Structure formats: structure tokens, C-alpha cells
C-alpha positions in Angstrom: 22.0 -16.1 -3.3 23.7 -16.7 0.0 22.6 -13.0 0.8 18.9 -13.6 -0.2 18.9 -16.5 1.8 19.9 -14.6 4.7 18.0 -12.2 4.4 14.8 -14.6 4.0 16.2 -16.4 7.1 16.1 -13.2 8.9 12.7 -12.0 8.2 11.5 -15.4 9.4 13.1 -15.3 12.4 12.3 -11.6 13.2 15.7 -10.3 13.1 14.6 -8.1 10.0 11.0 -6.7 9.9 9.2 -4.7 7.4 6.5 -2.9 9.2 3.8 -3.8 6.4 0.9 -4.0 9.0 1.7 -0.8 10.6 1.8 1.2 7.1 -1.3 -0.3 6.0 -2.8 3.2 4.9 -0.1 3.6 2.6 -1.0 0.4 1.0 -4.5 1.0 1.0 -4.1 4.4 -0.9 -1.9 2.8 -3.4 -4.6 0.2 -4.2 -7.4 2.8 -4.4 -5.7 5.0 -6.8 -5.0 1.6 -8.9 -8.6 0.7 -8.7 -9.5 4.6 -9.4 -7.6 4.7 -12.5 -8.7 1.1 -13.8 -12.2 2.0 -13.2 -12.3 5.6 -14.7 -9.6 5.4 -17.6 -11.5 2.6 -19.9 -14.5 4.7 -19.5 -12.6 7.8 -20.8 -11.2 5.5 -23.9 -14.8 4.7 -24.9 -15.5 1.7 -22.5 -14.2 -2.1 -23.1 -13.4 -3.7 -25.9 -15.1 -7.0 -25.9 -14.4 -9.6 -28.5 -16.3 -10.9 -31.2 -17.7 -14.0 -28.8 -19.3 -11.4 -26.6 -20.6 -8.8 -29.5 -21.4 -10.9 -32.5 -20.3 -10.6 -35.8 -18.8 -12.2 -39.0 -15.1 -13.3 -38.9 -13.0 -14.3 -42.0 -9.9 -15.8 -42.0 -7.4 -16.1 -45.1 -4.6 -18.9 -44.7 -1.5 -18.9 -46.7 -1.2 -15.6 -48.0 2.0 -14.1 -49.3 2.0 -10.8 -47.1 0.2 -10.1 -44.0 -0.4 -6.2 -45.3 -3.5 -5.4 -43.2 -4.3 -2.6 -45.1 -5.4 -5.1 -47.8 -7.9 -6.5 -45.6 -9.2 -3.4 -44.7 -9.6 -2.1 -48.1 -11.3 -5.3 -49.2 -14.0 -5.0 -46.6 -14.7 -1.1 -47.1 -15.0 -2.1 -50.9 -18.2 -4.0 -49.8 -19.1 -2.4 -46.5 -18.0 1.1 -46.8 -19.3 2.0 -43.2 -17.9 -1.3 -42.0 -14.9 -0.7 -39.3 -12.8 -4.1 -39.6 -10.5 -5.7 -36.9 -7.7 -7.1 -38.7 -5.0 -9.4 -37.0 -2.4 -11.7 -37.9 -2.6 -15.4 -37.5 0.7 -17.1 -37.3 3.0 -16.4 -40.1 1.0 -16.9 -42.8 -2.8 -16.1 -41.8 -4.9 -12.8 -41.4 -8.0 -12.8 -39.5 -10.9 -9.9 -40.4 -13.6 -9.4 -38.0 -16.7 -7.1 -39.1 -20.2 -6.5 -38.1 -22.4 -9.2 -38.9 -23.2 -9.6 -42.7 -25.7 -10.8 -44.8 -25.1 -14.0 -46.8 -24.9 -12.0 -50.0 -22.2 -9.7 -48.3 -20.4 -12.7 -47.0 -19.9 -14.1 -50.2 -18.6 -11.0 -51.7 -16.5 -10.3 -48.7 -14.6 -13.9 -49.1 -14.1 -13.2 -53.0 -12.8 -9.5 -52.2 -10.4 -10.7 -49.6 -9.4 -13.7 -52.0 -8.4 -11.2 -54.7 -6.7 -8.8 -52.3 -4.3 -11.5 -51.0 -4.2 -13.6 -54.5 -5.4 -16.9 -52.9 -8.2 -19.1 -54.0 -11.6 -18.5 -52.6 -11.4 -21.6 -50.6 -8.6 -20.2 -48.5 -10.8 -17.8 -47.1 -13.4 -19.1 -44.4 -16.1 -17.5 -42.8 -17.9 -17.7 -40.0 -20.3 -15.5 -37.8 -21.4 -15.6 -34.1 -24.9 -14.1 -33.5 -25.7 -11.7 -30.6 -27.8 -14.0 -28.6 -25.1 -16.4 -28.5 -22.8 -13.7 -27.5 -25.1 -12.5 -24.5 -25.5 -16.4 -23.3 -21.7 -16.7 -23.3 -21.4 -12.9 -21.0 -24.0 -14.4 -18.6 -22.4 -17.8 -18.0 -19.2 -15.8 -17.3 -20.6 -13.5 -14.9 -22.7 -16.6 -13.5 -19.1 -18.6 -13.1 -17.6 -15.3 -11.6 -20.4 -15.0 -9.1 -20.3 -18.8 -7.8 -16.5 -18.8 -7.7 -16.6 -16.1 -5.5 -19.4 -17.3 -3.2 -18.1 -20.8 -2.9 -14.4 -19.4 -2.4 -15.9 -17.0 0.6 -17.9 -20.0 2.2 -14.8 -22.1 1.8 -12.3 -19.7 3.5 -14.8 -19.0 6.2 -15.1 -22.7 7.1 -11.3 -23.2 6.8 -10.4 -20.7 9.1 -13.6 -20.8 11.4 -13.8 -16.9 10.7 -15.7 -14.7 8.3 -13.2 -11.9 8.7 -10.1 -13.8 7.1 -12.8 -14.9 4.0 -13.7 -11.2 3.7 -10.2 -10.2 3.6 -9.5 -12.5 1.0 -12.6 -11.7 -1.1 -12.0 -8.0 -1.0 -8.0 -8.9 -2.2 -9.8 -11.1 -5.1 -11.6 -7.8 -6.5 -8.8 -5.8 -6.4 -7.1 -8.6 -8.5 -10.3 -9.0 -11.0 -10.6 -4.9 -11.2 -7.0 -4.2 -12.0 -6.5 -7.0 -14.5 -9.6 -6.2 -16.4 -8.6 -2.2 -16.2 -5.3 -3.0 -17.5 -7.3 -4.6 -20.8 -9.8 -1.5 -20.8 -6.6 1.3 -20.5 -4.4 -0.6 -23.2 -7.7 -1.6 -25.8 -6.6 -5.0 -25.6 -10.1 -7.2 -26.3 -12.1 -9.0 -23.6 -12.4 -12.7 -25.2 -13.5 -16.0 -23.5 -9.8 -16.9 -23.5 -9.2 -13.5 -21.3 -12.1 -14.4 -19.2 -10.5 -17.9 -18.5 -7.4 -16.1 -17.2 -9.4 -13.7 -15.0 -10.7 -16.8 -13.3 -7.4 -18.6 -13.0 -5.9 -15.7 -11.6 -8.5 -15.6 -8.8 -7.2 -19.1 -8.0 -3.9 -18.3 -7.7 -4.2 -15.2 -5.7 -6.5 -17.2 -3.4 -3.9 -19.9 -3.0 -1.2 -17.5 -2.1 -3.7 -15.8 0.7 -4.8 -18.8 2.1 -0.6 -19.9 2.7 -0.1 -16.7 4.3 -3.4 -16.6 6.5 -2.2 -20.2 7.5 1.0 -19.0 8.7 -1.1 -16.1 10.6 -3.3 -18.5 12.1 -0.1 -20.3 13.5 1.4 -17.4 14.7 -1.8 -15.7 16.5 -2.3 -19.5 18.1 1.0 -19.3 20.0 0.6 -16.0 21.3 0.1 -16.9 25.2 -1.4 -14.4 28.1 2.3 -13.6 28.8 3.4 -12.8 25.1 4.6 -9.3 24.3 3.3 -9.5 20.8 0.3 -7.4 19.8 -2.1 -9.0 17.3 -0.9 -6.6 14.5 2.7 -7.7 15.3 2.0 -11.6 15.2 0.4 -10.8 11.5 3.1 -8.7 10.5 5.7 -11.3 11.7 3.6 -13.8 9.5 3.7 -11.6 6.5 7.5 -11.1 6.8 8.0 -14.7 7.2 5.7 -15.6 4.2 7.5 -12.3 2.2 10.3 -14.6 0.3 8.0 -17.8 -0.3 5.4 -15.0 -2.0 8.1 -13.2 -4.0 9.8 -16.6 -5.1 6.4 -18.1 -6.2 5.3 -15.1 -8.1 8.6 -14.8 -10.2 8.4 -18.7 -10.7 4.7 -18.2 -11.9 5.7 -15.0 -14.1 8.7 -16.3 -16.3 6.7 -19.2 -18.2 3.8 -16.9 -18.4 5.7 -14.1 -19.8 7.4 -16.9 -22.1 3.8 -18.2 -23.4 2.8 -14.3 -24.1 5.7 -13.6 -26.0 5.3 -16.7 -27.9 1.6 -16.4 -28.7 1.9 -12.9 -29.1 4.8 -12.1 -31.1 5.9 -15.8 -32.8 3.0 -18.0 -33.4 0.2 -15.0 -33.6 -2.1 -17.0 -31.5 -4.9 -15.1 -30.1 -6.0 -17.5 -27.6 -2.1 -18.1 -26.2 -2.0 -14.2 -26.0 -5.2 -13.3 -24.4 -5.1 -16.0 -21.3 -1.3 -15.3 -20.6 -1.8 -11.8 -20.4 -4.5 -12.0 -18.2 -2.4 -14.4 -16.2 0.8 -12.2 -16.0 -1.3 -9.0 -15.0 -3.2 -11.3 -12.6 -0.1 -12.7 -11.0 1.6 -9.2 -10.3 -1.7 -7.8 -8.7 -2.5 -11.0 -6.6 1.1 -11.1 -5.1 0.7 -7.3 -4.1 -3.2 -8.0 -2.7 -2.2 -10.7 -0.6 0.9 -8.8 1.2 -0.4 -5.5 1.4 -4.4 -5.8 1.5 -5.4 -9.1 2.6 -3.2 -9.4 6.0 -3.7 -5.9 6.8 -7.4 -5.8 6.3 -7.8 -8.8 8.6 -5.5 -7.5 11.2 -7.3 -4.1 11.0 -10.8 -6.2 11.2 -9.5 -8.3 14.1 -8.0 -5.3 16.4 -11.6 -4.1 16.5 -12.8 -6.9 18.6 -12.9 -5.9 22.3 -10.9 -9.1 23.1 -8.3 -8.4 21.0 -7.8 -4.9 22.3 -7.6 -6.0 25.7 -4.9 -8.6 24.7 -3.1 -6.0 22.9 -3.0 -3.6 26.0 -1.7 -6.4 28.3 1.1 -7.5 25.7 2.2 -3.4 25.3 2.3 -3.4 29.3 4.4 -6.4 29.3 6.6 -4.9 26.8 6.8 -1.6 28.4 7.7 -3.3 31.7 10.4 -5.4 30.3 12.0 -2.3 28.1 14.8 -2.0 30.7 15.7 -5.7 30.5 19.0 -6.3 28.3 18.3 -7.4 24.9 19.2 -10.6 23.3 18.8 -10.0 19.8 18.7 -7.0 17.1 15.8 -6.4 15.2 16.1 -4.1 12.1 12.4 -2.4 11.2 12.3 -1.1 7.9 
């Protein structure tokens, strides 16, 4: 622990430094490859799998069963609807959930009876419900509107807070990266996208934005300290800020991942709670993607946008000239650059 604390202190003082900004092309390439995989692979697998709340259909829940053998449910469904392809999942340790395309009232009654007979329970222990396609379309529209409103308000808020649209643009690019990677994971693995998962998507955007704001605050502080005689370029100041907040970003991510991972394990393997599983899985992937985007996308992109400004270029040339002039002076500290 002491060595890790010393490591963080060295990063904060600049004694040790990772050249994150200077290697931005590497980080961009890695992010680009991940995004390409997240977009292409789900399409090769047949597209994303949406939950019944988005597609509509019928749902049956069998309670207090003696066995959670899912093949019994499949046989019961196909005995009533031979062409049906049911989605069967466990609910807690004593229940079975079956989802099918929307059924007629007669088929629903027959399905309840068939499921009750298959699991040896009274028909009253088999609940049936259905969701119409119009309701699912409405939910989809609301989710997309919520996402759009969030991104617009976040962009405006950051532009006003930092008084520059370039920080806002860099943050929005990082948020889109997180969203694509998280959604792509669902598409690649075949997990259903449910309303709970959408809530998780929006939550991780807020987490990622918070982490980015903290780093950008430090960047603004460092760049304001650079006077006319400073030998640091703008990219140097940004890189120093990222290094100074690196340990904090790692600690925050780890502290967030531990409880989310626990909820995912309990929801998926102990309680069989689909809502807990869906929201915690989105949070887990999003936190990891958000930690990467804050450090390796948002900050390098902001530095790149600012170094294109004539004033910043002029200031950087002066800083490099001062650095060259002072290169023969005796060094008072040791800097380790990785």
C-alpha cells in the first residue's frame, strides 16, 4: 500500500509520468477497433436481442416449482404452439419464466394449463401477462428521447461550466464510446436489452461524465498556471493533469466495480433476478469503458483540439524554445517517463 501511495505521489508531483497524451493515436486505434467490433459482430450474430418490453409478447411465470428443468417448459409451449421459440429463464430458486410471441386468449389459457401440468402445480400458480407491440414501441421511443435529452443537456452544461465547447465535444465523444461498447457487449454475448439495461446505460453515462469532469477540472487548473515563462506545452500540462488524477480514477473505478460485481453475482446466480442482472451488467461494462474513455479518449482529444489553435501553437513554440535554452542547466529532480 505504501508503494502504491508513493506511486500516486510521484505521478502528482511529476516525478513519474506516463506519456498518455503523446500516444493518443494508440489509444484512438484501440478504441476504434473496440467500437468496430461492437458494431459489426452483433450484426453478424443476427442483431441485438430485445426484451419482451420492447418487442411485445406473452409471458408466463410458474411459481413454487419442484424442479427448474427448462426443457419441461419448452415441451409444454411447443405442444400448444409448435412453431413457437420460447425464451425460458429461472426466477429465484423456485420459479420459471417463459416468454413467447403474443398469444390469443384461448392459446394463453391452454398454455397455462400445459405449464401447470408440466411442473405439477395448480393452474393458479401460473400467471400470464402480455405486452402489445405498440407499448414496446412507445418504450423504445421514450428510451431514445431520454438518451438524446441527456446528451444535449450534458453537452450544454459542460460547455457552460468549462466555457469551451471543445471540452464538451471531447466528453460527448467519450460518452458515445461508452454507450457503443456497452451496447455492443450485449449484442456480442446475446444478452437481452431490457428497460433495466437501458437504465444501466443512462447511469453509466452519468458516471463517465462525472469522472471526465474531475479530470477536466485538473486540466483547467494546470493550464491556468502556465505563465509566459513556463516551459510546459499545453499537451504537457494536460498530460500532467491526467497523471495526477490517474490513481484517483483507478481507485474510483475499483470501488464502483466491487459492489456492482457483487450485485451482478447475486442477481444472476443467487436470486435469479433478471432486473438486478441487467442493470448491474450494464453498469459493470460501462464503468470499465468509462474509465478508459476518460483517460485515453476525452483528455487526449481535448488536447488535440486545443493544440490546433494558433494562440496555443504560439505558446507551445515559446515553451519549447525556453526548454531548449534551459537544457544545459543542472537538473534539480528526476523524471521517469513511461
